[in-house]
C-alpha positions as CSV (number, residue, x, y, z in Angstrom):
1,X,86.4,95.6,92.8
2,X,85.3,98.0,95.5
3,X,85.6,95.3,98.1
4,X,89.2,94.5,96.9
5,X,90.0,98.3,96.9
6,X,88.8,98.6,100.5
7,X,90.8,95.6,101.6
8,X,93.9,96.9,99.9
9,X,93.6,100.4,101.4
10,X,92.8,98.9,104.9
11,X,95.9,96.7,104.7
12,X,98.2,99.5,103.6
13,X,96.8,101.7,106.4
14,X,97.5,99.1,109.1
15,X,100.9,98.5,107.6
16,X,101.8,102.3,107.7
17,X,100.5,102.7,111.2
18,X,102.4,99.7,112.6
19,X,105.6,100.4,110.6
20,X,106.0,104.1,111.6
21,X,103.9,104.5,114.7
22,X,106.5,104.2,117.4
23,X,109.0,107.0,116.5
24,X,106.3,109.3,115.2
25,X,104.3,108.9,118.5
26,X,107.5,109.8,120.4
27,X,108.2,112.8,118.3
28,X,104.6,114.1,118.8
29,X,105.0,113.8,122.6
30,X,108.3,115.6,122.6
31,X,108.3,119.1,124.1
32,X,107.9,121.8,121.4
33,X,106.5,119.4,118.8
34,X,104.6,121.3,116.1
35,X,100.9,120.6,116.0
36,X,101.1,119.7,112.3
37,X,103.0,116.5,113.2
38,X,99.6,115.1,114.1
39,X,98.8,115.0,110.3
40,X,101.6,112.6,109.8
41,X,100.3,110.3,112.6
42,X,96.8,110.5,111.2
43,X,97.6,109.2,107.7
44,X,97.5,105.5,108.8
45,X,94.2,106.1,110.7
46,X,92.7,107.8,107.6
47,X,93.6,104.9,105.3
48,X,92.2,102.4,107.8
49,X,88.9,104.4,107.9
50,X,88.7,104.8,104.1
51,X,89.4,101.1,103.6
52,X,86.7,100.1,106.1
53,X,84.2,102.5,104.4
54,X,85.0,101.0,101.0
55,X,84.4,97.5,102.3
56,X,81.0,98.5,103.7
57,X,80.2,100.2,100.4
58,X,81.2,97.2,98.4
59,X,78.9,95.0,100.5
60,X,76.0,97.5,100.1
61,X,76.6,97.7,96.4
62,X,76.4,93.9,96.1
63,X,73.2,93.9,98.1
64,X,71.7,96.6,95.9
65,X,72.5,94.8,92.7
66,X,71.1,91.5,94.0
67,X,67.9,93.1,95.2
68,X,67.7,95.5,92.2
69,X,67.0,98.4,94.5
70,X,67.0,101.6,92.5
71,X,67.5,103.7,95.6
72,X,70.5,101.7,96.9
73,X,72.1,101.5,93.4
74,X,71.8,105.3,92.9
75,X,73.1,106.1,96.3
76,X,76.0,103.6,95.8
77,X,76.9,105.2,92.5
78,X,77.0,108.7,94.0
79,X,79.1,107.6,96.9
80,X,81.6,105.8,94.6
81,X,81.9,108.9,92.5
82,X,82.7,110.9,95.6
83,X,85.3,108.3,96.7
84,X,86.9,108.4,93.2
85,X,87.3,112.1,93.5
86,X,88.6,111.8,97.1
87,X,91.2,109.2,96.0
88,X,92.6,111.5,93.2
89,X,92.6,114.4,95.7
90,X,94.3,112.2,98.3
91,X,97.1,111.3,95.9
92,X,97.8,115.0,95.3
93,X,97.8,115.7,99.0
94,X,100.3,112.9,99.6
95,X,102.7,114.6,97.1
96,X,102.6,117.7,99.4
97,X,102.7,115.5,102.5
98,X,106.2,114.1,101.8
99,X,108.2,117.4,102.2
100,X,105.9,118.5,105.0
101,X,106.6,115.4,107.1
102,X,110.3,115.7,106.5
103,X,110.5,119.4,107.4
104,X,108.4,118.9,110.6
105,X,110.6,116.1,111.9
106,X,113.8,117.9,110.9
107,X,112.8,121.0,112.8
108,X,112.5,118.9,116.0
109,X,116.0,117.5,115.8
110,X,117.6,119.5,118.5
111,X,114.8,118.9,121.0
112,X,114.7,115.2,120.2
113,X,118.5,114.9,120.8
114,X,118.2,116.9,124.0
115,X,115.5,114.6,125.2
116,X,117.5,111.5,124.2
117,X,120.6,112.7,126.1
118,X,118.7,113.4,129.3
119,X,116.2,110.5,129.4
120,X,117.7,107.5,127.4
121,X,118.7,104.9,130.0
122,X,116.9,106.9,132.8
123,X,113.3,106.9,131.6
124,X,112.0,103.4,131.0
125,X,109.4,104.5,128.4
126,X,111.8,106.7,126.4
127,X,114.5,104.0,126.5
128,X,112.1,101.2,125.4
129,X,110.6,103.4,122.6
130,X,114.1,104.3,121.2
131,X,115.3,100.7,121.5
132,X,112.3,99.5,119.5
133,X,112.7,102.3,116.9
134,X,116.4,101.8,116.5
135,X,116.1,98.0,116.2
136,X,113.2,98.2,113.8
137,X,114.6,100.8,111.5
138,X,118.2,99.6,112.0
139,X,119.4,103.1,113.0
140,X,121.2,104.9,115.8
141,X,120.2,108.1,117.5
142,X,118.4,110.9,115.6
143,X,121.3,112.0,113.5
144,X,123.9,109.3,114.3
145,X,125.8,107.8,117.3
146,X,127.1,111.2,118.4
147,X,123.7,112.1,119.7
148,X,124.5,109.8,122.7
149,X,127.9,111.5,123.4
150,X,127.9,113.0,126.9
151,X,124.5,111.6,127.5
152,X,123.2,110.1,130.7
153,X,123.4,106.6,129.2
154,X,127.0,106.9,128.0
155,X,128.2,108.5,131.3
156,X,126.5,105.8,133.3
157,X,127.4,102.7,131.3
158,X,130.6,103.9,129.5
159,X,129.1,102.5,126.3
160,X,126.7,103.3,123.5
161,X,123.4,101.5,122.7
162,X,124.1,98.1,121.0
163,X,122.1,99.3,118.0
164,X,124.9,101.8,117.2
165,X,127.5,99.1,116.6
166,X,128.1,96.1,114.4
167,X,129.8,94.3,117.4
168,X,130.1,94.5,121.1
169,X,131.2,96.1,123.3
170,X,129.7,99.2,121.7
171,X,132.1,102.0,122.5
172,X,132.7,105.3,120.7
173,X,135.4,104.0,118.3
174,X,133.3,100.9,117.4
175,X,130.2,103.1,116.8
176,X,132.3,105.4,114.6
177,X,133.5,102.6,112.4
178,X,130.1,100.9,112.3
179,X,128.6,103.9,110.4
180,X,125.0,103.0,111.4
181,X,122.7,105.7,109.9
182,X,120.6,108.0,112.1
183,X,116.9,107.4,112.6
184,X,116.0,110.7,110.8
185,X,117.4,109.3,107.5
186,X,115.7,106.0,108.2
187,X,112.4,107.6,109.0
188,X,112.7,109.9,105.9
189,X,113.2,106.9,103.7
190,X,110.2,105.2,105.4
191,X,108.0,108.3,104.8
192,X,109.2,108.5,101.1
193,X,108.6,104.8,100.5
194,X,105.2,104.9,102.1
195,X,104.1,108.0,100.3
196,X,105.1,106.5,96.9
197,X,103.1,103.3,97.8
198,X,100.1,105.3,99.0
199,X,100.1,107.4,95.9
200,X,100.4,104.4,93.6
201,X,97.6,102.6,95.5
202,X,95.3,105.6,95.4
203,X,95.8,106.3,91.7
204,X,95.8,102.6,90.8
205,X,92.5,102.0,92.5
206,X,91.0,105.2,91.0
207,X,92.0,104.0,87.6
208,X,90.4,100.6,88.2
209,X,87.2,102.2,89.3
210,X,86.8,104.3,86.1
211,X,85.6,101.4,83.8
212,X,83.5,99.9,86.6
213,X,81.9,103.3,87.3
214,X,81.1,103.9,83.6
215,X,79.7,100.4,83.2
216,X,77.7,100.8,86.4
217,X,76.4,104.2,85.1
218,X,75.2,102.6,81.8
219,X,73.5,99.8,83.7
220,X,71.9,102.2,86.0
221,X,70.6,104.4,83.2
222,X,69.1,101.3,81.4
223,X,67.6,100.1,84.6
224,X,65.7,103.4,85.0
225,X,64.3,103.3,81.5
């Protein structure tokens, strides 16, 4: 069960990191970004680390059971108990994390739009990052297509990014009628969906560990008699 839990958490961590990494990395590198935004970026890494640790613990637990090592079994039980407490605490933290992530990103809105107006179409890295984000999340700009109005890109090309329209050429009237949502709303939905999944995974795995832990405790007690 511990091996399965580790694999599940590791998989979710990789998914969260890949799914939301691009725009969050961009936001963190934006001038004036609050330091707390790093907490948002670290969630995926934390899950990957926890999943890897659980996989190792599961392997050690199997070895301890096969070799009937009292020391290994007792250490395994103590660590699993700590992990169980950490999973419940982590689920509670994630409930607080949702509004925190939303507020941090929302506070940066004006700075992100300013950066977009100045650098999109001029800076290769910024342009590529936004193109990837808008294509992946199916969104346009931070708030909507108006973030590109009077921008370097629009003034230079006389058009809007193709992600802002349902058809080409992508001009202002086409972008208006296409009603593509802004990336803030798309990212907010991504954070909300991920948080719900992470909370469910943490509580689900913790619940599955309860009977195994109790059974393991009984076996350990009888083993020491």
